[in-house]
C-alpha positions as CSV (number, residue, x, y, z in Angstrom):
1,X,16.0,-5.1,22.5
2,X,17.9,-2.7,20.3
3,X,21.1,-4.4,21.1
4,X,20.7,-7.0,18.2
5,X,19.1,-4.6,15.8
6,X,22.1,-4.7,13.5
7,X,24.2,-7.8,12.9
8,X,22.6,-10.9,14.3
9,X,19.2,-12.3,13.6
10,X,16.7,-11.3,16.3
11,X,14.4,-13.9,18.1
12,X,10.7,-14.3,17.1
13,X,9.7,-12.6,20.4
14,X,12.1,-9.9,20.2
15,X,11.1,-9.2,16.5
16,X,7.3,-8.9,17.6
17,X,7.5,-7.4,20.9
18,X,9.5,-4.2,20.2
19,X,8.6,-0.5,19.8
20,X,9.8,-0.2,16.2
21,X,6.8,-2.5,15.2
22,X,4.6,0.2,16.9
23,X,6.3,2.9,15.0
24,X,5.6,1.0,11.7
25,X,1.9,0.6,12.5
26,X,1.5,4.4,13.4
27,X,3.5,5.6,10.5
28,X,1.1,3.5,8.2
29,X,-1.9,5.1,9.9
30,X,-0.4,8.5,9.0
31,X,0.0,7.5,5.4
32,X,-3.4,6.0,4.9
33,X,-5.3,9.1,6.6
34,X,-4.9,11.6,3.8
35,X,-5.6,9.3,0.7
36,X,-9.4,9.4,0.7
37,X,-9.7,13.0,2.1
38,X,-9.1,14.1,-1.7
39,X,-11.3,11.4,-3.1
40,X,-14.2,9.9,-1.3
41,X,-14.8,12.7,1.4
42,X,-14.0,15.5,-1.0
43,X,-16.4,14.1,-3.7
44,X,-19.2,13.9,-1.1
45,X,-18.6,17.5,0.0
46,X,-18.7,18.9,-3.5
47,X,-21.7,16.9,-4.3
48,X,-23.4,18.3,-1.4
49,X,-22.5,21.6,-2.4
50,X,-24.0,21.2,-5.9
51,X,-20.7,21.2,-7.8
52,X,-21.1,19.9,-11.5
53,X,-20.2,16.1,-11.9
54,X,-17.8,16.9,-14.6
55,X,-15.8,19.0,-12.2
56,X,-16.0,16.4,-9.6
57,X,-14.5,13.8,-11.9
58,X,-11.8,16.0,-13.1
59,X,-10.7,16.4,-9.4
60,X,-9.2,12.8,-9.6
61,X,-6.3,14.5,-11.3
62,X,-5.1,16.0,-7.9
63,X,-3.9,12.5,-7.1
64,X,-1.2,12.7,-9.8
65,X,1.6,13.0,-7.1
66,X,1.0,9.4,-5.9
67,X,1.8,8.2,-9.2
68,X,4.8,10.2,-10.1
69,X,6.5,10.5,-6.6
70,X,9.6,8.9,-7.8
71,X,10.5,12.3,-9.7
72,X,11.3,14.0,-6.3
73,X,12.4,11.0,-4.4
74,X,16.0,11.3,-5.4
75,X,16.0,14.9,-3.8
76,X,15.0,13.2,-0.5
77,X,17.8,10.8,-0.9
78,X,20.4,13.3,-1.7
79,X,19.8,16.1,1.0
80,X,19.6,15.8,4.8
81,X,17.8,18.6,6.9
82,X,19.8,20.0,9.7
83,X,17.5,18.5,12.3
84,X,16.2,14.9,13.2
85,X,18.5,13.1,10.8
86,X,18.3,11.9,7.1
87,X,14.7,10.5,7.3
88,X,13.0,11.9,10.3
89,X,13.9,15.4,9.2
90,X,12.1,15.1,6.0
91,X,9.2,13.0,7.6
92,X,8.4,15.8,10.2
93,X,8.5,18.6,7.5
94,X,6.1,16.5,5.3
95,X,3.8,15.7,8.2
96,X,3.4,19.3,9.4
97,X,2.9,20.5,5.9
98,X,0.3,17.9,5.4
99,X,-1.5,18.8,8.5
100,X,-1.5,22.4,7.5
101,X,-2.6,21.6,3.9
102,X,-5.6,19.2,5.2
103,X,-6.8,22.0,7.2
104,X,-6.4,24.5,4.3
105,X,-8.5,22.1,2.3
106,X,-11.3,22.5,4.8
107,X,-11.3,26.2,4.5
108,X,-12.0,26.2,0.7
109,X,-15.2,26.7,-1.1
110,X,-16.0,24.0,-3.3
111,X,-18.8,25.6,-5.3
112,X,-17.5,29.3,-5.3
113,X,-13.8,28.4,-6.0
114,X,-13.2,24.9,-7.5
115,X,-9.7,26.0,-8.4
116,X,-8.9,26.8,-5.0
117,X,-10.2,23.4,-3.8
118,X,-8.0,21.7,-6.5
119,X,-4.9,23.6,-5.5
120,X,-5.4,22.8,-1.7
121,X,-6.2,19.1,-2.7
122,X,-3.0,18.8,-4.8
123,X,-1.0,20.2,-1.8
124,X,-2.5,17.4,0.4
125,X,-1.6,14.7,-2.2
126,X,1.8,16.2,-2.8
127,X,2.8,16.1,0.9
128,X,1.1,12.9,1.4
129,X,3.1,11.3,-1.4
130,X,6.3,12.7,0.1
131,X,5.3,11.2,3.5
132,X,5.0,7.9,1.8
133,X,8.4,8.1,0.3
134,X,10.1,8.8,3.4
135,X,8.2,6.3,5.5
136,X,8.9,3.6,3.0
137,X,12.6,4.6,3.2
138,X,12.6,4.6,6.8
139,X,10.9,1.2,7.2
140,X,13.5,-0.4,5.0
141,X,16.4,1.1,6.7
142,X,15.1,0.6,10.2
143,X,14.3,-3.3,10.0
144,X,16.4,-6.4,9.3
145,X,15.2,-8.3,6.3
146,X,13.6,-11.1,8.3
147,X,11.7,-8.4,10.2
148,X,10.4,-6.7,7.1
149,X,7.4,-9.0,6.5
150,X,5.9,-8.2,9.8
151,X,6.9,-4.6,9.7
152,X,5.2,-4.2,6.4
153,X,2.0,-6.0,7.4
154,X,1.7,-3.7,10.3
155,X,2.2,-0.6,8.3
156,X,-0.3,-1.9,5.8
157,X,-2.8,-2.4,8.6
158,X,-2.2,0.9,10.0
159,X,-2.7,2.2,6.5
160,X,-6.1,0.6,6.2
161,X,-7.3,1.9,9.5
162,X,-6.2,5.4,8.6
163,X,-8.3,5.1,5.3
164,X,-11.2,3.7,7.2
165,X,-11.1,6.7,9.6
166,X,-10.9,9.2,7.0
167,X,-13.6,7.8,4.7
168,X,-16.0,6.1,7.1
169,X,-15.3,8.4,10.0
170,X,-15.3,11.5,7.9
171,X,-18.5,10.9,6.3
172,X,-20.2,10.0,9.5
173,X,-19.1,13.2,11.1
174,X,-20.0,15.1,8.1
175,X,-23.6,14.2,9.1
176,X,-23.5,16.1,12.2
177,X,-20.8,18.8,11.7
178,X,-19.7,20.9,8.4
179,X,-17.1,19.4,6.1
180,X,-14.9,22.2,7.0
181,X,-14.8,21.0,10.8
182,X,-14.5,17.5,9.5
183,X,-11.1,18.5,7.7
184,X,-9.8,20.2,11.0
185,X,-10.5,17.1,12.9
186,X,-8.7,14.9,10.2
187,X,-5.8,17.4,10.3
188,X,-5.6,17.0,14.0
189,X,-5.5,13.1,13.4
190,X,-2.1,13.7,12.1
191,X,-0.8,14.4,15.5
192,X,0.0,10.8,16.5
193,X,2.1,10.4,13.4
194,X,4.1,13.7,14.2
195,X,4.6,12.6,17.9
196,X,6.0,9.2,16.5
197,X,8.4,10.9,14.4
198,X,9.8,13.0,17.2
199,X,10.2,10.0,19.4
200,X,11.3,7.3,17.0
201,X,15.0,6.7,16.7
202,X,16.7,7.7,13.3
203,X,17.9,4.5,11.4
204,X,21.5,3.8,11.5
205,X,23.3,5.1,8.4
206,X,25.1,2.1,7.1
207,X,26.0,3.5,3.6
208,X,27.2,7.0,2.4
209,X,24.1,9.0,0.8
210,X,24.6,10.1,-2.7
211,X,27.1,13.0,-3.1
212,X,25.2,14.8,-5.8
213,X,22.1,14.8,-7.9
214,X,23.5,12.6,-10.6
215,X,24.3,9.9,-8.1
216,X,20.8,10.4,-6.6
217,X,19.0,10.0,-9.9
218,X,21.1,8.0,-12.2
219,X,22.9,5.6,-9.8
220,X,19.9,4.0,-8.5
221,X,19.0,2.8,-11.9
222,X,22.3,1.7,-12.8
223,X,22.8,-0.2,-9.4
224,X,19.5,-2.0,-10.0
225,X,20.0,-3.0,-13.5
226,X,23.5,-4.2,-12.7
227,X,22.1,-7.1,-10.8
228,X,21.7,-10.4,-12.0
229,X,18.0,-11.2,-12.7
230,X,17.0,-7.7,-12.5
231,X,14.5,-7.8,-15.4
232,X,13.0,-10.9,-14.0
233,X,12.3,-9.3,-10.7
234,X,10.6,-6.3,-12.4
235,X,8.4,-8.9,-14.4
236,X,7.5,-10.7,-11.2
237,X,6.5,-7.3,-9.5
238,X,4.1,-6.8,-12.5
239,X,2.6,-10.2,-12.5
240,X,2.6,-11.5,-8.9
241,X,-0.9,-10.0,-8.0
242,X,-2.2,-9.5,-11.5
243,X,-4.9,-12.4,-11.2
244,X,-6.0,-11.2,-7.8
245,X,-6.2,-7.6,-9.2
246,X,-8.2,-8.5,-12.1
247,X,-10.7,-10.4,-10.2
248,X,-11.2,-7.8,-7.7
249,X,-12.1,-5.2,-10.3
250,X,-15.3,-7.0,-11.1
251,X,-16.4,-8.5,-7.7
252,X,-19.0,-5.9,-6.9
253,X,-21.1,-6.3,-10.5
254,X,-20.6,-10.1,-9.8
255,X,-22.1,-10.0,-6.3
256,X,-25.1,-7.9,-7.5
257,X,-25.7,-10.2,-10.6
258,X,-25.6,-13.3,-8.5
259,X,-28.4,-11.8,-6.3
260,X,-26.7,-10.4,-3.1
261,X,-28.3,-7.3,-1.8
262,X,-26.3,-4.1,-1.2
263,X,-26.7,-4.7,2.7
264,X,-25.3,-8.1,2.4
265,X,-22.4,-7.1,0.3
266,X,-21.7,-4.2,2.8
267,X,-22.0,-6.6,5.9
268,X,-20.1,-9.6,4.5
269,X,-17.7,-8.3,1.9
270,X,-16.7,-4.9,3.2
271,X,-16.9,-5.2,7.2
272,X,-16.2,-8.9,7.5
273,X,-13.6,-8.7,4.6
274,X,-12.0,-5.7,6.1
275,X,-11.1,-7.6,9.1
276,X,-10.1,-10.8,7.3
277,X,-7.5,-8.7,5.3
278,X,-6.3,-7.2,8.6
279,X,-6.0,-10.9,9.9
280,X,-4.2,-12.1,6.8
281,X,-1.7,-9.1,6.9
282,X,-0.8,-10.0,10.5
283,X,-0.6,-13.9,9.8
284,X,1.5,-13.3,6.7
285,X,4.0,-10.9,8.8
286,X,4.3,-13.8,11.5
287,X,4.8,-16.4,8.8
288,X,7.4,-14.5,7.1
289,X,9.3,-14.2,10.5
290,X,9.6,-18.0,10.5
291,X,10.0,-18.9,6.8
292,X,11.3,-15.8,5.3
293,X,10.1,-13.7,2.3
294,X,11.2,-16.2,-0.5
295,X,9.1,-19.3,0.6
296,X,6.3,-17.0,1.8
297,X,5.9,-15.6,-1.5
298,X,5.4,-19.2,-3.0
299,X,2.9,-20.1,-0.3
300,X,0.8,-16.9,-0.4
301,X,0.9,-16.8,-4.2
302,X,-0.7,-20.2,-4.4
303,X,-3.1,-19.5,-1.8
304,X,-4.0,-16.3,-3.8
305,X,-4.7,-18.4,-6.9
306,X,-6.8,-20.8,-5.1
307,X,-8.9,-18.1,-3.5
308,X,-9.6,-16.4,-6.7
309,X,-10.8,-19.8,-8.0
310,X,-13.3,-20.0,-5.3
311,X,-15.2,-17.2,-6.8
312,X,-16.0,-19.6,-9.8
313,X,-17.7,-21.9,-7.1
314,X,-19.8,-19.1,-5.9
315,X,-20.7,-18.3,-9.4
316,X,-21.9,-22.0,-9.9
317,X,-23.8,-22.2,-6.6
318,X,-25.3,-18.7,-6.7
319,X,-26.8,-16.8,-3.7
320,X,-25.4,-18.2,-0.5
321,X,-24.4,-16.2,2.5
322,X,-22.4,-19.0,4.2
323,X,-20.5,-19.7,0.9
324,X,-20.0,-16.0,0.4
325,X,-18.6,-15.5,3.9
326,X,-16.2,-18.4,3.4
327,X,-14.9,-17.3,0.1
328,X,-14.5,-13.7,1.2
329,X,-12.6,-14.9,4.5
330,X,-10.3,-17.2,2.3
331,X,-9.7,-14.5,-0.4
332,X,-9.0,-11.6,1.9
333,X,-6.7,-13.6,4.2
334,X,-4.7,-14.9,1.3
335,X,-4.7,-11.6,-0.4
336,X,-3.6,-9.9,2.8
337,X,-0.8,-12.4,3.3
338,X,0.2,-11.9,-0.4
339,X,0.3,-8.1,0.0
340,X,2.5,-8.3,3.1
341,X,5.1,-10.5,1.4
342,X,4.9,-8.3,-1.8
343,X,5.5,-5.1,0.1
344,X,8.4,-6.8,2.2
345,X,9.9,-8.2,-1.1
346,X,10.1,-4.9,-2.8
347,X,11.4,-3.2,0.4
348,X,14.2,-5.9,0.8
349,X,15.5,-5.5,-2.9
350,X,16.2,-1.8,-2.4
351,X,19.8,-0.4,-1.8
352,X,19.8,1.6,1.2
353,X,21.8,4.3,-0.4
354,X,18.9,5.0,-2.8
355,X,16.1,3.5,-0.6
356,X,13.7,6.5,-1.3
357,X,14.4,6.5,-5.0
358,X,14.3,2.7,-5.8
359,X,11.2,2.1,-3.5
360,X,9.2,4.9,-5.1
361,X,10.0,3.4,-8.5
362,X,9.0,0.0,-7.6
363,X,5.7,1.1,-5.9
364,X,5.0,3.1,-8.9
365,X,5.5,0.0,-11.2
366,X,3.3,-2.0,-8.9
367,X,0.3,0.4,-9.7
368,X,0.5,-0.5,-13.5
369,X,-1.5,-3.9,-13.3
370,X,-4.1,-2.1,-11.2
371,X,-4.9,0.2,-14.2
372,X,-4.1,-1.7,-17.3
373,X,-5.0,-5.2,-16.2
374,X,-8.3,-4.0,-15.0
375,X,-9.5,-2.2,-17.9
376,X,-10.6,-5.4,-20.0
377,X,-12.2,-7.4,-17.1
378,X,-15.6,-6.1,-17.9
379,X,-15.2,-7.5,-21.5
380,X,-13.8,-10.7,-20.3
381,X,-16.5,-11.3,-17.8
382,X,-19.3,-10.4,-20.1
383,X,-17.8,-12.7,-23.0
384,X,-16.8,-15.7,-20.8
385,X,-19.2,-15.8,-18.1
386,X,-18.6,-15.4,-14.4
387,X,-17.3,-18.8,-13.8
388,X,-14.9,-19.0,-16.6
389,X,-13.8,-15.5,-15.9
390,X,-12.7,-16.2,-12.4
391,X,-10.9,-19.5,-13.5
392,X,-9.0,-17.5,-16.0
393,X,-8.1,-14.9,-13.3
394,X,-6.7,-17.8,-11.1
395,X,-4.7,-19.4,-14.2
396,X,-3.4,-15.7,-14.9
397,X,-1.6,-15.9,-11.7
398,X,0.6,-18.9,-12.5
399,X,3.3,-16.8,-14.7
400,X,4.0,-14.7,-11.5
401,X,4.6,-17.7,-9.6
402,X,6.8,-19.3,-12.1
403,X,9.0,-16.3,-12.2
404,X,9.9,-17.1,-8.6
405,X,11.9,-20.1,-10.1
406,X,14.2,-17.4,-11.6
407,X,15.3,-15.8,-8.2
408,X,14.1,-17.6,-5.4
409,X,13.5,-21.4,-5.8
410,X,11.7,-23.1,-3.1
411,X,14.9,-24.8,-1.7
412,X,17.3,-21.9,-2.2
413,X,18.7,-20.4,1.2
414,X,16.8,-17.3,2.0
415,X,19.9,-15.2,1.8
416,X,20.3,-16.4,-1.6
417,X,16.9,-15.9,-3.1
418,X,18.0,-12.9,-5.1
419,X,20.6,-10.1,-5.0
420,X,20.2,-8.1,-2.1
421,X,20.0,-4.3,-2.4
422,X,22.7,-3.5,0.3
């Protein structure tokens, strides 16, 4: 099954049934696990210890490495460690350091030494962000373009399972054992990822890595912006999921105002919705194997807009568990498919010489709408009303779709949908 990894296109069955897809899933799990250990679980621990709410709120700043990871990504592109190859060497080092820092965070004293907690949590986020950089680069370099959709969907599924284990599992365990031991258990949960790194193969190096730091820092930007339609693609990354993002920012207040109980929200929206998203990611990955990334972006983008509009129907009907279940199933399925295509697209436009740097920059850019576009949603919902608000969110998705006309028209051949990144 590795014979046709490079060169000719692999068959659908070969693309699905190979060990590299399992590697993508487990690496996603390892990347998702640390995220909420410095947010949800740490907040619960500090609250239980009686730490002031102001201090708990300020602890969010330890997540800064996730936002600025592009600053040290060029270093990981430029240098190769003397073991395991260009990507797996750095990945193993990041995972071992991450496991130790998670265990170290569990040995701190939230009430007596909050600065020590902050430093330990910062180390967790730094090594976690470093792991993200290398895994993203590994996935881009290890898969053919037509396989990136399914690989990205499996990675995101693994990521979500890791987050669920850390937050849900961690809080449940904390009812029975001290938080310090919870963090030791979570540190041990990094072992599958470490074992996978040791057993996985190193992606074939098809281009020469940067020869110096100037090439690693400046050349990725020059290479990207020298492409035809580079600015249009950046605009697309900003706008493709903006309507979905804005609607999601206000769904919980909407559910409560319509009259759904917290138990109904937890059961239908969170639990049922989680599995609907997982299903959407897998279905999206399989569809991309058949149709390619370009056509999938069109289909999934339209479905995302329609699913957002369905919340307007729920706003008109009011409290209805069957309708809520239907809307959540449709919205999470389409959102999962859209996310899979979105991630695959960004991976596919990176140049393999600068994979870590370009992908880190694109994913940082991807997070901008989540912060900026979500800020005015409360004002809009209050002044427009829920029905008009969700219709507006659906309409806001149209510019992102229209931008596809610039670099991947529906009838364009898949290989010509945009300037590939090498």
